[in-house]
N, C-alpha and C positions, 0 to 999 in steps of 0.2 A: 462556522469553523470548518476548514477543509477536512475531507475524509481521506484516509489512507488504508490500503490493504497490504498487510504483511503476510507473506506465505513462507513457510519454512519446512525444511526436511531435517529430522533429527539425526544425530550421529548414532552409530550402532550402540555405543556405550550408553547414551541417553535413553535409547529405547529399552535396552536391557535393564537399566536402573528403574525405569517406569514399570516394567513387568514385575520386578521384584517388590516394589513399593508403590503401587498406583496412587497418583495424585493428579489433580486437575492442573496441568501446566499453565493454563490461562490465569488461574487464580494466583499462581506463583509469580507471574510477571506483572500482574495488575498493579501492585504497589510501585514498581519501578517506572511503569508508564505514567502513572499519576504523578510521581515525583518529577518527571520530566515535563509535565504539563499536558499529557495526552489522556484521553478517556476511551476505554474500550466500548464500542457500540455493540458488536456481536463477534462471536468466535465459534469455530467449529473444526472438525477433524475430517478432512476429505480423504477419499481413497485415491491413490495414484501418486503423482510426482511429489506432492507436498503432504506433510503429515498434519500441519496445523495452519489455519487461516484466521487472522485477526483483523477486523475492520475497526479502526479507531479514529477519533477526532484529535487533531493537533493544531496549534495555532499557526504553524508555518512549516516549510520544508526543512529548515534546520532542526526543528524539534523531531520531525520524522526521521531525519538522518541520525539523530541522537538515539532514538528508539532502536533503530537497526543496529547501531554500534553497541548499545547496552545488551541487546539480545545476543549478538555475536560474541561479546566479551565473556558471557556466561559459559560459553563452550558447549552448549547443548545442541546446537544446530550445525549441520555440515554445509547447508546453503540456505540463503534467505533472499527474498525479493520484496521490495516495497513498490507499490503502485499508487499514484495519486488518483483518486476517484473524483470525477466532476459531479456536482449536484445536478439535478434536473435543470435548474435555472442557469447554471454555468454551461451546460450542454446546449441549451437553447441559444444562449448568447454566442457561443462558438459557431452555431449554425447561421445565425444572423450575420456575424462577421464574415463568414465564408461567402454568403450571398452578396454582401457589399463588394468584396474583392472581385468576385466573378462578374458582377454587373459593371464594375469599373473597367475591367479588361475588355468586355465586349463593346464598350463605348469608345475605346481608343481608336485613333485612325489606323487603318491597315497599312502595312508596309508595302510600298509600291514597287519594291525590288522583286521581280518575279523572274 
């Protein structure tokens, strides 16, 4: 199943609410993701531009888009970003395809217009 990485930054209100009543936000969104057909693989709280990162499996891009919409609709994030992650096998296949395209280009006759 494809992997996706969702990165989000909280709104000031969301961060304030979390400081008042600390809860694990990943556990709060887990049921929604599962309802949409996605499964959380790992999550964490980085320092910097994003406040939370969730890597999850989903059957397809439409499901991943639904996850992003569901999170946005909750109103807890001011910005979010979804990135499709390639598996090791997919990465290798993309390298092989690139090699095929490159080798085809080098075998084509050269343009004689100089």
